[in-house]
C-alpha positions as CSV (number, residue, x, y, z in Angstrom):
1,M,8.2,10.0,56.7
2,V,8.2,6.4,55.6
3,S,11.3,4.1,55.9
4,K,12.0,1.3,53.6
5,E,11.1,-1.1,56.4
6,S,8.4,0.5,57.4
7,C,7.1,0.6,53.7
8,R,8.1,-3.2,53.5
9,N,5.5,-4.2,56.6
10,E,2.9,-2.3,54.9
11,I,3.1,-4.3,52.0
12,R,3.3,-7.4,53.6
13,A,0.2,-6.8,55.6
14,A,-1.4,-5.7,52.3
15,I,-0.5,-8.9,50.8
16,R,-2.3,-10.8,53.3
17,K,-5.1,-8.8,53.4
18,L,-5.4,-8.7,49.6
19,S,-5.2,-12.5,49.3
20,D,-7.8,-13.0,52.0
21,R,-10.1,-11.3,50.1
22,C,-9.6,-13.2,46.6
23,L,-7.8,-9.8,44.9
24,Y,-5.3,-12.0,43.5
25,S,-4.0,-9.2,41.0
26,A,-3.7,-6.8,43.5
27,A,-1.8,-8.9,45.6
28,K,0.8,-10.3,43.1
29,W,1.2,-6.7,42.4
30,A,2.0,-5.7,46.0
31,G,4.4,-8.9,45.9
32,E,6.5,-7.4,43.3
33,Q,7.1,-4.2,44.7
34,L,7.9,-5.8,48.1
35,V,10.6,-7.8,46.5
36,G,11.7,-4.5,44.7
37,I,12.7,-2.7,47.8
38,E,16.3,-2.6,48.2
39,Q,17.3,-4.9,51.1
40,D,19.5,-3.7,54.1
41,P,23.1,-5.2,53.3
42,S,23.3,-6.7,56.8
43,N,20.3,-9.1,56.3
44,F,21.4,-10.0,53.1
45,T,20.6,-14.1,52.9
46,P,20.7,-16.4,49.8
47,S,16.5,-16.2,50.1
48,N,16.2,-12.8,50.1
49,T,18.7,-11.6,47.3
50,R,17.8,-14.2,44.9
51,F,15.4,-12.3,43.1
52,Q,17.4,-9.1,43.0
53,R,21.0,-10.6,42.1
54,G,21.7,-9.1,38.6
55,S,19.7,-6.1,38.9
56,S,22.2,-3.6,40.0
57,S,22.4,-1.8,36.3
58,I,18.5,-1.1,36.3
59,R,18.8,1.9,38.1
60,R,22.0,3.3,36.3
61,R,20.4,2.5,32.9
62,F,17.1,4.3,33.9
63,S,19.2,7.3,35.3
64,T,19.1,10.0,32.3
65,N,21.5,12.8,31.6
66,E,18.6,15.4,31.8
67,S,17.8,16.9,35.3
68,I,14.2,16.0,36.5
69,S,13.1,18.6,39.2
70,T,11.9,15.8,41.4
71,P,12.5,15.6,45.2
72,Q,15.0,12.7,45.7
73,P,13.2,10.3,48.4
74,S,17.0,9.6,50.3
75,V,14.8,9.0,53.3
76,G,11.3,8.1,52.6
77,F,7.9,9.1,51.3
78,S,5.5,11.5,53.1
79,Q,2.1,9.8,54.2
80,S,-0.9,10.9,55.6
81,P,-0.8,9.7,59.4
82,A,-4.7,9.8,59.3
83,T,-4.5,6.7,56.7
84,P,-7.0,4.2,58.6
85,L,-6.3,0.4,58.3
86,P,-9.5,-1.7,58.1
87,E,-10.5,-3.8,61.1
88,E,-10.2,-7.6,61.3
89,D,-13.4,-9.1,61.0
90,E,-14.9,-11.5,64.3
91,V,-13.9,-15.1,64.2
92,I,-17.7,-16.0,64.0
93,D,-17.6,-15.8,60.0
94,G,-14.7,-17.7,59.9
95,D,-15.5,-21.3,59.2
96,L,-18.0,-20.2,56.6
97,Y,-15.6,-17.7,54.9
98,L,-12.9,-20.1,54.3
99,L,-15.5,-22.4,52.9
100,A,-16.7,-19.5,50.4
101,K,-13.0,-18.9,49.8
102,S,-12.2,-22.0,48.5
103,Y,-15.2,-22.3,46.4
104,F,-14.1,-19.0,45.0
105,D,-10.6,-20.1,44.6
106,C,-12.1,-23.1,42.3
107,R,-14.1,-20.5,40.4
108,E,-17.7,-21.6,41.9
109,Y,-18.7,-18.1,42.4
110,R,-22.3,-18.7,42.9
111,R,-21.4,-21.5,45.6
112,A,-19.2,-19.1,47.7
113,S,-22.1,-16.1,47.3
114,H,-24.4,-18.6,48.5
115,V,-22.6,-19.7,51.4
116,L,-22.0,-16.3,52.8
117,R,-25.8,-15.3,52.1
118,D,-26.6,-14.8,55.8
119,Q,-23.2,-13.3,57.0
120,M,-22.9,-9.8,57.7
121,S,-19.4,-8.6,58.2
122,K,-17.9,-6.2,56.0
123,K,-15.6,-8.8,55.0
124,S,-17.9,-11.2,54.1
125,V,-20.2,-8.9,52.4
126,F,-17.4,-7.9,50.1
127,L,-16.6,-11.6,49.0
128,R,-20.2,-12.3,48.9
129,C,-20.8,-9.2,46.3
130,Y,-17.6,-10.2,44.5
131,A,-18.5,-13.6,43.8
132,L,-21.6,-12.6,42.6
133,Y,-20.0,-9.8,40.0
134,L,-17.7,-12.6,38.7
135,A,-20.6,-15.0,38.4
136,G,-22.4,-12.4,36.2
137,E,-19.1,-11.7,34.2
138,K,-18.5,-15.2,33.7
139,R,-22.0,-15.9,32.2
140,K,-21.9,-12.7,30.5
141,E,-19.1,-14.2,28.4
142,E,-21.0,-17.3,28.0
143,E,-23.8,-15.5,26.3
144,M,-21.5,-13.6,24.2
145,I,-20.0,-16.7,22.8
146,E,-23.1,-18.4,22.5
147,L,-25.0,-15.7,20.4
148,E,-22.1,-14.0,18.6
149,G,-19.0,-16.4,18.6
150,P,-16.0,-15.6,20.5
151,L,-15.0,-12.4,18.3
152,G,-18.7,-11.2,17.5
153,K,-20.3,-7.9,19.0
154,S,-23.1,-8.8,21.9
155,D,-25.3,-6.7,24.0
156,A,-25.2,-9.4,26.8
157,I,-24.6,-7.6,29.8
158,N,-23.7,-8.7,33.7
159,R,-27.6,-9.6,35.2
160,E,-25.9,-8.9,38.5
161,L,-25.2,-5.4,38.1
162,V,-28.5,-4.2,39.3
163,S,-29.1,-6.0,42.2
164,L,-25.2,-5.4,43.5
165,E,-26.0,-1.5,43.0
166,R,-28.9,-1.5,45.0
167,E,-27.3,-3.2,48.0
168,L,-23.8,-1.7,48.0
169,S,-25.6,1.9,47.7
170,A,-27.7,0.9,50.8
171,L,-24.6,-0.2,52.8
172,K,-22.8,2.9,51.6
173,R,-25.7,5.3,52.9
174,T,-25.7,3.2,56.3
175,G,-21.9,3.5,56.7
176,A,-21.8,-0.3,56.5
177,I,-19.2,-0.8,53.8
178,D,-15.4,-0.9,54.0
179,S,-12.6,0.3,51.4
180,F,-12.8,-2.8,49.6
181,G,-16.7,-2.5,49.5
182,L,-16.3,0.8,48.0
183,Y,-13.8,-0.3,45.5
184,L,-16.6,-3.1,44.0
185,Y,-19.1,-0.4,44.1
186,G,-16.9,1.9,42.4
187,V,-16.5,-0.9,39.4
188,V,-20.3,-1.8,39.4
189,L,-20.9,2.3,38.9
190,K,-18.0,2.2,36.1
191,E,-19.9,-0.8,34.4
192,K,-23.2,0.9,34.4
193,G,-21.8,4.1,32.9
194,N,-21.8,6.3,36.0
195,E,-18.3,7.4,35.9
196,S,-18.6,10.5,38.2
197,L,-20.0,8.5,41.1
198,A,-17.3,5.9,40.4
199,R,-14.7,7.9,40.5
200,A,-16.1,9.5,44.0
201,C,-16.1,6.0,45.4
202,L,-13.0,4.8,44.0
203,V,-11.2,7.9,45.5
204,E,-12.8,7.2,48.8
205,S,-11.8,3.5,48.7
206,V,-8.0,4.3,47.8
207,N,-7.9,6.9,50.5
208,S,-9.5,5.0,53.4
209,Y,-6.9,1.7,51.9
210,P,-4.0,2.8,49.7
211,W,-2.5,-0.5,48.9
212,N,-5.4,-1.9,46.8
213,W,-3.8,-1.4,43.4
214,S,-6.9,-3.0,41.7
215,A,-8.6,0.3,42.9
216,W,-6.0,2.8,41.5
217,S,-6.2,0.8,38.3
218,E,-10.1,1.2,38.0
219,L,-9.7,4.9,39.0
220,Q,-7.0,5.3,36.3
221,S,-9.1,4.1,33.5
222,L,-11.8,6.7,34.7
223,C,-9.0,9.5,34.2
224,T,-9.4,10.2,30.4
225,S,-8.2,13.7,31.0
226,I,-5.5,15.8,32.9
227,E,-8.1,18.1,34.1
228,I,-10.2,14.7,35.7
229,L,-6.6,13.9,37.1
230,N,-6.0,17.1,38.9
231,S,-9.6,17.2,40.3
232,L,-9.2,14.1,42.3
233,S,-8.8,14.6,46.3
234,L,-6.4,12.0,47.2
235,N,-4.5,11.7,50.2
236,N,-0.4,11.9,50.1
237,H,0.8,8.5,50.4
238,W,3.5,6.8,48.3
239,M,1.0,4.4,46.5
240,K,-0.4,7.7,45.0
241,E,3.1,8.3,43.3
242,F,2.8,4.7,41.4
243,F,-0.7,5.9,40.5
244,L,0.2,9.1,38.9
245,G,3.1,7.6,37.1
246,S,0.8,5.0,35.6
247,A,-2.0,8.0,34.9
248,Y,0.5,10.1,33.2
249,Q,1.6,7.4,31.0
250,E,-1.6,6.8,30.0
251,L,-2.2,10.5,29.3
252,R,0.9,10.4,27.4
253,M,2.8,12.7,29.6
254,H,6.0,10.7,29.2
255,T,8.7,13.1,31.0
256,E,6.4,13.5,33.7
257,S,5.7,9.7,34.1
258,L,9.5,9.1,34.1
259,A,9.9,11.6,36.8
260,K,7.6,9.7,38.9
261,Y,9.3,6.3,38.3
262,E,12.5,7.9,38.9
263,Y,11.3,9.3,42.2
264,L,9.9,5.8,43.2
265,Q,13.1,4.3,42.4
266,G,14.5,5.8,45.7
267,I,12.7,3.3,47.9
268,F,11.6,0.5,45.0
269,S,15.2,0.2,43.3
270,F,14.4,-3.4,42.0
271,S,11.0,-3.2,41.1
272,N,10.5,-4.9,37.8
273,Y,7.3,-3.1,37.4
274,I,8.9,0.0,37.7
275,Q,11.5,-1.1,34.9
276,A,8.6,-2.3,33.0
277,Q,6.9,1.0,33.1
278,T,9.9,3.0,32.2
279,A,10.3,1.0,29.4
280,K,6.8,1.8,28.2
281,A,7.6,5.2,28.7
282,Q,10.7,5.4,26.4
283,Y,8.9,3.2,23.8
284,S,6.3,6.0,23.5
285,L,9.3,8.4,23.2
286,R,10.7,6.4,20.4
287,E,14.0,5.4,22.4
288,F,14.1,1.8,20.7
289,D,17.4,0.8,21.5
290,Q,17.1,1.9,25.3
291,V,13.9,0.0,25.2
292,E,15.2,-3.1,24.0
293,I,18.2,-3.1,26.6
294,M,15.8,-2.7,29.5
295,F,13.5,-5.7,28.3
296,E,16.6,-7.9,28.3
297,D,17.6,-6.8,31.4
298,L,13.9,-7.5,32.9
299,L,13.9,-11.1,31.1
300,R,17.3,-11.7,32.6
301,N,15.9,-10.9,36.1
302,D,12.2,-12.6,35.4
303,P,13.1,-15.1,32.6
304,Y,9.3,-16.7,32.7
305,R,7.6,-13.1,32.2
306,V,5.2,-12.9,29.7
307,E,3.6,-9.7,30.8
308,D,4.6,-6.5,28.8
309,M,6.6,-8.7,26.3
310,D,4.2,-8.1,23.8
311,L,5.7,-4.5,23.9
312,Y,9.2,-5.6,23.6
313,S,8.1,-7.7,20.6
314,N,6.7,-4.3,19.0
315,V,10.3,-2.7,19.5
316,L,12.0,-6.2,17.8
317,Y,9.4,-5.6,14.8
318,A,10.2,-2.1,14.6
319,K,14.1,-2.6,14.4
320,E,13.4,-5.7,12.1
321,A,15.1,-7.9,14.4
322,C,13.9,-11.4,12.9
323,A,16.6,-13.3,14.7
324,A,15.5,-11.9,18.2
325,L,11.8,-11.9,17.6
326,S,11.8,-15.4,16.8
327,Y,13.9,-16.4,20.0
328,L,11.4,-14.0,22.1
329,A,8.1,-16.0,20.3
330,H,9.6,-19.5,21.1
331,K,10.4,-18.2,24.5
332,V,7.1,-17.0,25.6
333,F,5.6,-20.0,23.7
334,L,7.3,-22.5,26.0
335,T,6.3,-20.3,29.0
336,D,2.7,-20.1,28.5
337,K,1.4,-20.4,24.9
338,Y,-2.1,-19.8,26.0
339,R,-1.8,-16.1,27.1
340,P,-3.0,-13.4,24.9
341,E,0.7,-11.7,25.0
342,S,2.5,-14.8,23.7
343,C,0.0,-15.1,20.6
344,C,0.6,-11.3,20.0
345,I,4.4,-11.8,19.7
346,V,4.0,-14.9,17.4
347,G,1.6,-12.8,15.3
348,N,4.2,-10.0,15.3
349,Y,7.1,-12.4,14.2
350,Y,4.9,-13.7,11.4
351,S,4.2,-10.4,10.1
352,L,7.7,-9.6,10.3
353,K,8.1,-12.3,7.9
354,G,5.4,-11.4,5.6
355,Q,3.1,-13.9,6.6
356,H,0.0,-11.9,7.1
357,E,-2.4,-14.6,7.2
358,K,-0.8,-16.2,9.9
359,A,-0.4,-13.2,11.7
360,V,-4.0,-12.5,11.7
361,M,-4.7,-16.2,12.8
362,Y,-2.6,-15.3,16.0
363,F,-4.2,-12.3,16.8
364,R,-7.6,-13.5,16.4
365,R,-6.5,-16.1,19.0
366,A,-5.2,-13.7,21.3
367,L,-8.7,-12.0,21.2
368,K,-10.4,-15.4,21.8
369,L,-8.3,-15.4,25.0
370,N,-9.1,-11.7,26.1
371,K,-11.8,-10.0,23.8
372,K,-10.7,-6.5,25.5
373,Y,-6.8,-7.2,24.3
374,L,-6.5,-3.6,22.5
375,S,-3.2,-4.2,21.1
376,A,-4.2,-7.5,19.3
377,W,-7.1,-5.7,17.4
378,T,-5.0,-2.8,16.4
379,L,-2.2,-5.1,15.1
380,M,-4.7,-7.1,13.5
381,G,-5.9,-4.0,11.6
382,H,-2.4,-3.3,10.4
383,E,-2.3,-7.0,8.9
384,Y,-5.6,-6.7,7.1
385,V,-4.5,-3.3,5.9
386,E,-1.4,-5.1,4.7
387,M,-3.7,-7.7,2.9
388,K,-5.6,-4.9,1.2
389,N,-8.8,-6.1,3.3
390,T,-10.1,-2.6,3.9
391,P,-13.4,-3.4,5.5
392,A,-11.8,-5.9,7.8
393,A,-9.4,-3.4,8.8
394,I,-11.8,-0.7,9.4
395,D,-13.8,-3.2,11.7
396,A,-10.6,-4.2,13.8
397,Y,-9.7,-0.7,14.3
398,R,-13.3,0.3,15.4
399,R,-13.2,-2.3,17.9
400,A,-10.1,-0.8,19.4
401,V,-11.4,2.2,19.8
402,D,-14.5,1.0,21.3
403,I,-12.3,-0.6,23.9
404,N,-10.3,2.6,24.4
405,P,-11.4,5.9,22.6
406,C,-8.0,7.3,23.5
407,D,-6.0,5.1,21.5
408,Y,-4.5,7.2,18.9
409,R,-3.1,4.0,16.9
410,A,-6.6,2.8,16.1
411,W,-7.8,6.3,15.0
412,Y,-4.4,6.8,12.8
413,G,-5.3,3.2,11.6
414,L,-9.0,4.2,10.3
415,G,-7.4,7.1,8.5
416,Q,-5.1,5.2,6.8
417,A,-7.9,2.7,5.5
418,Y,-10.4,5.3,4.4
419,E,-7.4,7.1,2.6
420,M,-6.6,3.9,0.8
421,M,-10.5,3.7,-0.2
422,G,-10.0,7.2,-1.8
423,M,-11.9,8.8,1.1
424,P,-9.9,11.7,2.1
425,F,-12.7,13.5,4.3
426,Y,-13.2,10.5,6.3
427,A,-9.3,10.0,6.8
428,L,-9.0,13.5,7.6
429,H,-11.3,13.1,10.3
430,Y,-9.9,10.3,11.8
431,F,-6.1,11.6,11.5
432,R,-7.4,14.6,13.4
433,K,-8.7,12.2,16.2
434,S,-5.4,10.6,16.3
435,I,-3.7,14.1,16.5
436,F,-5.8,15.2,19.2
437,F,-4.8,12.5,21.6
438,L,-1.1,12.6,20.4
439,R,0.2,16.0,19.2
440,N,3.9,15.4,19.1
441,D,4.0,12.6,16.4
442,S,5.3,13.9,13.0
443,R,4.0,10.6,11.6
444,L,0.1,11.7,12.2
445,W,0.9,15.5,10.9
446,I,2.3,14.0,7.6
447,A,-0.6,11.6,7.3
448,M,-3.1,14.7,7.7
449,A,-0.8,16.8,5.1
450,K,-1.1,14.2,2.6
451,C,-5.0,14.2,3.0
452,Y,-5.1,18.1,2.3
453,Q,-3.0,17.5,-0.8
454,S,-5.0,14.7,-2.5
455,E,-7.0,15.7,-5.9
456,Q,-10.3,15.7,-3.9
457,L,-9.5,18.2,-1.5
458,H,-6.3,20.0,-2.7
459,M,-5.8,22.3,0.2
460,L,-2.3,23.0,-0.2
461,E,-2.0,25.6,2.7
462,E,-3.3,23.6,5.2
463,A,-1.0,21.0,3.9
464,I,2.1,23.4,4.4
465,K,0.9,24.0,8.1
466,C,0.6,20.2,8.8
467,Y,4.1,19.6,7.4
468,K,5.3,22.6,9.6
469,R,4.2,21.1,12.7
470,A,5.8,17.6,11.3
471,V,8.9,19.3,11.5
472,N,8.8,21.0,14.6
473,C,7.8,17.3,15.9
474,S,11.2,16.2,15.1
475,D,10.3,14.5,11.5
476,T,13.6,12.1,11.3
477,E,12.9,10.7,8.2
478,G,12.8,14.2,6.3
479,I,9.5,13.9,4.8
480,A,8.2,17.1,5.8
481,L,11.1,19.4,4.6
482,N,11.1,17.6,1.4
483,Q,7.4,18.1,0.9
484,L,7.4,22.0,2.1
485,A,10.2,22.6,-0.4
486,K,8.0,21.0,-3.3
487,L,4.8,22.6,-2.3
488,H,6.2,26.1,-2.2
489,Q,7.9,25.3,-5.6
490,K,4.6,24.5,-6.8
491,L,3.2,27.6,-5.4
492,G,5.8,29.7,-7.1
493,R,7.2,30.7,-3.6
494,N,11.2,30.0,-5.0
495,E,12.6,31.5,-2.0
496,E,10.9,29.4,0.8
497,A,11.3,26.6,-1.6
498,A,15.2,27.2,-1.4
499,F,15.0,27.6,2.4
500,Y,13.2,24.1,2.7
501,F,15.7,22.3,0.2
502,E,18.6,23.8,1.7
503,K,17.2,22.5,5.2
504,D,16.7,19.3,3.9
505,L,20.2,19.0,1.9
506,E,21.8,20.0,5.5
507,R,20.0,16.8,6.9
508,M,21.0,14.6,4.5
509,D,24.5,15.9,4.5
510,A,24.5,15.3,8.3
511,E,23.0,11.7,8.0
512,G,25.2,10.7,5.0
513,L,22.1,10.2,2.8
514,E,21.8,10.2,-1.0
515,G,19.2,9.9,-3.6
516,P,16.6,11.5,-5.8
517,N,15.9,13.9,-2.9
518,M,19.2,15.3,-2.6
519,F,19.6,15.5,-6.7
520,E,16.2,17.1,-6.7
521,A,17.5,19.9,-3.8
522,L,20.9,20.2,-5.8
523,V,19.3,21.2,-9.1
524,F,16.8,23.4,-7.7
525,L,19.3,25.3,-5.7
526,A,21.7,25.6,-8.5
527,T,18.8,26.9,-10.8
528,H,17.5,29.3,-8.3
529,L,20.8,30.8,-7.4
530,K,21.7,31.0,-11.0
531,T,18.5,32.6,-11.7
532,N,19.4,35.3,-9.0
533,K,22.9,36.0,-10.1
534,K,24.8,34.2,-7.2
535,F,26.6,32.5,-9.5
536,D,29.3,31.3,-7.1
537,E,27.2,29.8,-4.8
538,A,25.3,28.2,-7.7
539,E,28.5,26.6,-9.0
540,V,29.0,25.1,-5.7
541,Y,25.7,23.1,-5.9
542,C,26.8,22.5,-9.8
543,T,29.9,20.9,-8.7
544,R,28.6,18.5,-6.3
545,L,26.3,17.4,-8.9
546,L,29.3,16.4,-11.3
547,D,30.0,13.9,-8.8
548,Y,26.8,11.7,-10.0
549,S,26.9,9.8,-13.1
550,G,24.1,9.7,-16.0
551,P,21.6,12.5,-16.2
552,E,22.6,14.2,-13.0
553,K,25.9,15.0,-14.4
554,E,24.6,16.0,-17.8
555,K,22.3,18.4,-15.8
556,A,25.4,19.6,-13.8
557,K,27.6,20.7,-16.9
558,S,24.5,22.4,-18.6
559,L,23.9,24.6,-15.8
560,L,27.6,25.4,-15.4
561,R,27.8,26.2,-19.3
562,G,24.7,28.4,-18.2
563,I,26.7,30.2,-15.4
564,R,29.7,30.8,-17.6
565,M,27.7,32.3,-20.3
566,A,26.0,34.3,-18.1
567,Q,29.1,35.8,-16.3
568,T,31.3,36.3,-19.5
569,G,28.6,37.1,-22.2
570,F,30.0,34.6,-24.3
571,P,29.4,31.0,-25.3
572,S,31.1,28.3,-23.3
573,M,34.5,27.2,-24.8
574,D,34.3,23.7,-23.4
575,M,36.1,21.9,-25.8
576,E,33.8,18.7,-26.2
577,H,31.1,20.9,-27.9
578,F,33.5,21.7,-30.7
579,P,33.3,19.3,-34.0
580,L,36.2,17.6,-34.7
């Protein structure tokens, strides 16, 4: 079992090793988890509590009322005792390695690789190959801009991949490769499209050295289904819990993801990363009020954070909180205006203001900074839909699914675009793709039902099935119930229509809503019950209609007269119908 102090010591050692190998993203992530471990109160000092002050509400807010059957880590996490640590390299490579690392830090990757050309220690081999890989990536980006522009498509490739694969595979065969080399070999194989072997290499890497978050992240990107995830043979280490929490989230298993993060909070009580991941899961569950509170907490603890703030801007956009979104956009712009997240937040602000051209400009700016920034492609597609520029919207959505074929939002956007073009067969195909990746979203089922209702398809039975699925997925807007009632009415199934009109009426009463849907439901139910000689029940609905003014009231009077005539067999004696 691992104590908090033992976990803290592991991370401290990992930060030094990762930084020494220029794996700065992994080192930064590890550092955030280090300060996320709750300190022993006896060791509290102003220096080690500064980051955690004011964070005590995170755990209380994260805890839900639902009981999740996950063991509580009161004393720590289990860890495989056989997890080996890489040995330190000999001092003989020290001087050249320090020079190469300096070149690497200055982004002079080829110089760094050249300095280490004759060094054969595992540490030097890794940095040399890693520098060569990044040099190839840098040149690939330059070629893409030279040939197609910053947002154009290009066939440019990393020309170092072939030589790197040859060298790393030879090192693996002879056993002269460490966990960091295996990580790089997995990245190279992934880039070349050999996903199965890449997964095997990355699993071997994280099993031998589990503290490299970059390796876990690459492995997660290759787990595109729960079957693949379950097939991985991973050692039992607390880093595996972080991996599973993130993987479950990507696979839209949000309840399981939240359970993992609640488990991890037993040690990492003040982790901003865990709070941000929890907020992402709650966002996917459309718990916007809770997500907003969590991001406000996050910004209070880490006021210059830009990472994940684009998701916060999506929440404010959905809630139409223009003032809060304006403040957030101003804040991140002053912090770092040349971050893709900052540009995306400003784009969301202009979109909410209805200035779609300016929104597109900022989304394009985000993509110039990071061409693979998925959210910007999707949001830009939405803006083009608003501008009725359907071809541009389709191109943006296609670029999004090229980056992540599992992104249901981009598939849904493609469906919307083709629906606007009057091509329901194509729209239906893309809506089905979006539902494949997210089956419990009522909006997707409603969109597919509308396609089936179109004049070209006119497949009303299929539409009814989709609307029923939408109702089962908690359609908060009540669109599905109303459409089910209308479709059954259209097909002459009055009993089924009455059932759904009554359900819709109950929903509107519970939410205190009024409008044409309520009037339509009251009229149908009153007429249906009158036809079936249920006069007392019909009169109740007619009485409710009398509360309306205009044609609704006149319709109610007409129905009441008909009910009285049917009950007595005589014409109504209402005085207003006698001539004076």
